[in-house]
KELOSE-310852 format. One record per residue (C-alpha): x, y, z; residue in one letter. Coordinates in steps of 0.1 Angstrom, whole numbers, padded with zeros to 4 digits, always signed. Each point is the difference from the previous one (the first is absolute). Layout:
<nodes>
XYZA
...
</nodes>
This chain:
<nodes>
+1544+0332+0532M
-0002+0007+0036L
-0001-0038+0007Q
+0031-0005-0020A
+0018+0026+0021L
-0010-0018+0031R
+0008-0034-0014D
+0036+0011-0010I
+0009+0005+0037R
-0007-0037+0008S
+0024-0015-0027V
+0033-0015+0005K
+0027+0013-0022V
+0034-0016-0010L
+0027+0023-0014V
+0026-0020-0021V
+0027+0026-0004H
+0037+0003+0010P
+0005+0019+0033K
+0007+0035-0006D
-0015+0035+0006R
-0027-0003-0027E
-0011-0034+0015R
-0002+0015+0034N
-0020+0029-0011E
-0024-0022-0020L
-0005-0022+0032V
-0005+0030+0023D
-0027+0015-0025H
-0017-0033-0002I
+0000-0001+0039R
-0014+0035+0000R
-0029-0012-0023I
-0008-0024+0028G
+0011-0034-0016C
+0021-0027+0016R
+0031-0001-0020V
+0030-0023-0002E
+0032+0006-0021A
+0024-0027-0013I
+0029-0004-0022W
+0012-0021-0019P
-0033-0014-0013P
-0010-0033+0017Q
-0015-0031-0016D
-0035+0007+0010G
-0022+0028+0013I
-0010+0001+0037P
-0035-0012+0007P
-0028+0027+0005E
+0019+0023-0023T
-0023+0022-0019D
+0023+0025-0019I
+0035-0006-0012V
+0022+0028-0012F
+0029-0013-0020V
+0030+0017-0015L
+0007-0014-0035F
+0035+0000-0012R
+0019-0016-0029Q
+0020-0027+0020D
-0002-0035+0011A
-0021+0010+0031L
-0028+0010-0023T
-0001-0035-0014T
-0002-0016+0034A
-0026+0026+0009L
-0023-0007-0031L
-0001-0037+0012K
-0011+0009+0034A
-0025+0024-0013L
-0015-0025-0025S
-0008-0022+0030E
-0018+0027+0020R
-0037-0002+0010S
-0023+0017-0025S
-0012+0022+0029Q
+0035+0017+0003V
+0002+0034-0017T
+0033+0007-0016L
+0013+0036-0005I
+0034+0003-0019G
+0027+0025+0007I
+0022+0008-0029V
+0032+0020-0002E
+0001+0002-0038F
-0020-0012-0030E
+0020-0026-0018S
-0017-0027-0022P
+0012-0027+0026G
-0015+0019+0030V
-0032+0007-0019I
-0003-0036-0009E
+0005-0012+0035A
-0026+0025+0013V
-0025-0014-0025V
+0008-0036+0005R
-0004+0005+0039A
-0035+0012-0006G
+0003+0033+0019T
-0031+0021+0006S
+0020+0033+0003A
+0034+0014-0005V
+0018+0027+0021I
+0033+0016-0011T
+0032+0010+0017K
+0007+0022+0016P
-0030-0010+0022I
-0021+0027+0010R
-0029+0000+0026A
-0023+0019-0024F
-0023-0025-0020G
+0010-0030+0022L
-0033-0003+0018L
-0019+0003-0032T
+0021-0026-0018S
-0005-0024+0030M
-0038+0004+0000I
-0003-0002-0038V
+0023-0030-0003A
-0016-0018+0029H
-0036+0007-0014S
+0010-0012-0035L
+0017-0031+0014S
-0031-0008+0022H
-0023+0004-0032K
+0024-0022-0020D
-0003-0027+0026K
-0038+0003+0000I
+0000-0004-0039Y
+0025-0028+0000T
-0022-0019+0025D
-0031+0005-0020R
+0017-0011-0031I
+0012-0032+0016Q
-0035-0007+0014K
-0015+0006-0035L
+0027-0023-0017E
-0008-0027+0026A
-0038+0004-0008K
+0007-0002-0037L
+0021-0031+0004S
-0028-0016+0021G
-0024+0008-0025L
+0021-0015-0028K
+0003-0032+0021R
-0037+0000+0005L
-0006+0001-0038E
+0026-0028-0005K
-0014-0022+0026A
-0036+0006-0014K
+0012-0009-0034A
+0017-0032+0013I
-0032-0012+0017L
-0021+0010-0030M
+0023-0020-0023S
+0005-0030+0022A
-0035-0003+0017K
-0022+0014-0028S
-0014+0028+0023M
-0012+0034-0009T
+0019+0030+0011E
-0026+0007+0028E
+0003-0037+0011E
+0037+0002+0002A
+0000+0032+0020Y
-0025-0014+0024E
+0020-0033+0003T
+0032+0021+0009I
-0021+0023+0024R
-0016-0029+0018S
+0034-0021+0004R
+0015+0032+0015A
-0027+0005+0024M
-0001-0038+0010T
+0038+0001+0005K
+0000+0033+0016R
+0026+0014-0023V
+0001+0027-0027T
-0013-0004-0034M
+0034+0008-0013D
+0015-0030+0020T
-0025-0022-0016V
+0008+0013-0034C
+0036-0005+0006M
-0005-0037+0010A
-0021-0006-0032I
+0026+0016-0021I
+0029-0019+0017E
-0021-0034-0003A
-0004+0006-0038K
+0037+0008-0004E
+0010-0032+0018L
-0026-0019-0022G
-0022-0011+0030L
</nodes>
C-alpha cells in the first residue's frame, strides 16, 4: 500500500471539466497530492501522451458523445475516473460504456479523492495485466490450433504419424530459423491454395 501512495505522486493527471470553482479546487487538491495535472475544456479528440489518470465530467449533452469517442480510443494504461453531477440513465450508461474505474460526485470534495485515485489506478493496472495475459494465452491457443491443423495436413498428405509430422514442422522451423507457428501457417496456406 505504501508503494501505491508513492507511485500516485508520479502520475500525470488530466481533468476534463468546465472551468469553474470546483474544477480549480479539484486541480489544486490533485497538485497537493503531488501529481502533475492539466485541465482542459471542452473535451479534445484525444488524450495527451503520458497521461496516467483522467478525471472526466459526464453530462447529458453532445459533448459527452464526443468525449466517449475520444475515451474509447485511449490507451489501456490510462485510468478513467468519472465525475457525475446527477444519476440519470444516460449519464450512468456513458460512465459504464467509457470503462471508468471509479466515480466521484459533485460537489467535489477533497475527502476520499486520494483513495479513489489509488484504488482506480491499481484496478486499472491489474486489468491491464490480466488483459495482456489473456491476449498471450489466446495467441498461444491459436498457435496450438494451427499446429494441430498443420500436423493433420501432413499426416493426411504424407502418410506420417503425428510424431513425424511434429518433427517435420520443428525441423523445418529450425532450418529456416523461423517459429513453428510460421511453418504451420505456411503449411495451412499451401493446403488452402491447393499446393
